[in-house]
C-alpha positions in Angstrom: 156.2 68.9 -6.4 156.0 65.9 -3.4 157.2 63.9 -5.9 160.1 66.0 -6.8 161.0 66.2 -3.4 160.5 62.1 -3.1 162.9 61.9 -6.1 165.7 63.9 -4.2 165.6 62.1 -1.5 164.2 65.1 0.2 163.2 62.8 3.6 159.7 62.3 2.6 158.3 58.8 2.3 154.8 57.8 0.4 152.3 56.3 1.9 150.4 54.6 -1.0 151.0 53.9 -4.7 149.0 57.0 -5.9 151.0 59.1 -4.3 148.7 60.8 -2.6 149.7 60.3 1.0 153.4 61.1 2.5 155.1 61.3 5.9 158.5 62.5 6.9 161.2 60.5 6.8 162.5 58.7 10.0 165.7 61.0 10.4 164.0 64.3 9.6 161.7 63.3 12.9 164.7 62.7 14.6 166.6 66.1 13.4 162.7 68.0 14.6 162.9 66.0 17.9 166.5 67.3 18.5 165.7 70.7 17.5 163.0 70.8 19.9 164.7 69.6 23.3 167.7 71.8 22.2 165.5 75.1 21.7 162.6 74.5 23.8 162.7 72.2 26.5 160.2 73.9 28.2 157.4 72.6 26.2 158.8 69.0 25.6 156.8 67.8 28.6 153.3 69.9 27.4 153.7 67.9 24.3 153.9 64.7 25.3 151.2 65.1 28.1 148.8 66.5 24.4 149.8 63.3 22.6 149.0 61.0 26.1 145.5 62.5 25.7 145.1 62.7 22.4 146.1 58.9 22.1 144.1 58.1 25.1 140.7 60.0 23.6 141.5 58.1 20.0 142.0 54.7 21.4 145.6 54.0 21.5 146.4 53.6 24.9 149.9 52.1 24.6 150.8 54.7 23.1 149.2 56.9 25.8 150.7 55.3 28.5 154.6 55.6 27.1 154.2 59.6 26.4 152.9 59.7 30.1 155.9 57.3 31.3 158.4 59.9 29.4 157.5 62.7 31.5 157.1 60.6 34.6 153.2 61.1 35.0 153.3 58.5 36.9 149.8 58.6 38.2 148.2 59.1 34.8 150.0 56.1 33.5 149.5 54.3 36.7 145.3 55.2 35.6 145.9 54.1 31.9 147.6 50.9 32.6 144.7 50.1 35.3 142.4 50.4 32.2 144.0 48.3 30.1 145.3 45.6 31.4 142.5 43.3 30.9 142.6 43.7 27.3 146.5 43.2 27.5 145.7 39.9 29.6 143.7 38.8 27.2 146.0 39.4 24.4 148.6 37.6 26.0 151.1 40.3 26.2 152.3 40.0 29.7 155.8 41.2 28.5 153.9 45.2 28.0 151.9 44.9 30.9 154.8 43.9 33.2 157.1 46.5 31.6 154.8 49.0 32.3 154.2 47.9 35.9 158.2 47.8 36.7 158.8 51.7 35.0 156.1 52.6 37.8 157.5 53.7 41.3 157.0 50.9 43.9 155.3 52.7 46.5 152.6 53.8 43.4 152.5 50.1 42.5 151.8 49.2 46.1 148.5 51.3 46.6 146.8 49.8 43.6 145.1 46.7 44.1 143.5 46.5 40.4 147.5 46.7 39.4 148.5 44.1 41.6 146.1 41.8 40.8 147.3 42.6 37.1 150.6 41.7 37.7 149.6 38.6 40.0 147.6 37.3 37.1 150.3 38.0 34.6 153.2 36.4 36.4 150.9 33.3 37.6 150.5 32.8 33.6 154.5 33.3 33.0 155.2 30.8 36.2 156.6 33.4 38.3 155.2 32.1 41.5 157.3 34.4 43.8 156.5 37.7 42.0 152.9 36.3 41.9 153.1 36.3 45.6 154.3 39.6 46.5 152.1 41.4 44.2 148.7 39.4 45.3 149.9 40.1 49.1 149.5 44.0 47.9 146.4 43.0 46.3 144.8 41.6 49.4 145.5 44.5 51.0 142.0 45.6 49.9 140.9 43.3 52.7 142.1 45.2 55.5 139.0 47.4 55.7 140.8 50.6 57.1 143.1 50.4 54.3 140.5 50.0 51.9 138.1 52.7 53.5 141.0 55.3 53.6 142.9 57.4 51.0 145.9 55.1 50.6 144.6 52.6 48.4 143.8 54.2 44.5 141.2 52.6 42.1 140.3 53.8 38.7 138.9 51.1 37.2 135.6 51.1 39.1 133.9 48.3 37.1 136.9 45.8 38.3 136.8 46.8 41.8 132.8 45.4 41.9 134.7 41.7 41.4 137.9 42.7 42.8 137.6 40.2 46.0 136.7 37.4 44.0 139.1 37.6 41.7 141.9 38.2 44.3 140.7 35.3 46.5 140.6 32.7 42.8 144.4 34.2 42.6 145.0 33.1 45.7 143.5 29.5 45.1 145.5 29.1 41.8 148.7 30.2 44.1 148.1 27.5 46.9 147.7 24.8 44.1 150.6 25.6 42.3 152.5 25.7 45.7 151.1 22.6 46.1 149.0 23.7 49.8 146.2 21.7 48.5 144.1 22.5 52.0 144.9 26.4 51.8 143.1 26.2 48.4 140.1 24.4 49.7 139.7 26.8 51.9 139.8 29.4 50.0 137.7 27.9 47.5 135.1 27.9 50.4 135.7 31.4 50.9 134.9 32.4 47.5 131.6 30.5 46.9 130.5 32.3 50.7 131.3 35.4 49.2 129.3 35.0 45.9 125.8 35.3 45.3 123.8 32.7 43.7 123.3 34.6 40.4 127.1 34.6 40.2 127.0 31.5 38.4 130.7 32.0 36.7 132.6 32.6 39.8 130.6 29.4 42.0 131.2 27.5 39.3 134.9 28.5 39.4 135.0 27.7 43.6 133.3 24.3 42.4 135.6 23.2 40.1 138.7 24.5 42.0 137.8 22.8 45.1 137.0 19.6 43.3 140.1 19.5 41.6 141.8 20.3 45.1 139.7 17.6 46.9 141.0 15.1 44.6 144.9 16.1 44.7 144.6 15.7 48.4 142.7 12.3 47.7 139.3 12.9 48.8 137.5 11.5 46.0 133.8 11.2 47.6 134.1 15.2 48.2 135.7 15.8 44.8 132.9 13.4 43.2 130.5 15.4 45.4 131.9 18.9 44.1 
């Protein structure tokens, strides 16, 4: 029966050569969506919400975020983006991350230091120093003890929060170097070194490497060599 429907162009498409799996044609999907919106508009947000949760539970984070954005569930979308951005950054998908951040209201983004950190690193990689500076300043509100302890700042990714300070300072070092402010970069390297403990080999290695490079740029070759 399904083969007959396919032969008659009845809006179904085979998914395998054995003709065991089929899906509806995209045109039929559009028809169903239009019917849903016009006939049962009150169900649309609920279905998007269900779809977002289903995609999240099954590891399809991008789709989960898109459904949340469609119904303007910005809090949920921000939570999902915050949990997803490290993987996106490592996969080098800056346009996707920045597109999501721009789709969120500014006040929501501003109060999420992890999201701002993601935006900072993504824009640094893209060479947008001005944009990176804006996100980094918002992320640095984490260092304001009164703000950090209030309910104003929102952090969903608790794992990221444990190293948030180190990554913010590291971003500030890179940005200072990109702006040619080598003395400031050295100061932040010192701050990063003081913030970390002896067993944080990676963070301290980054601090020492960037400090050495900054001293070299200043012309203090002796200190650069010792670092």
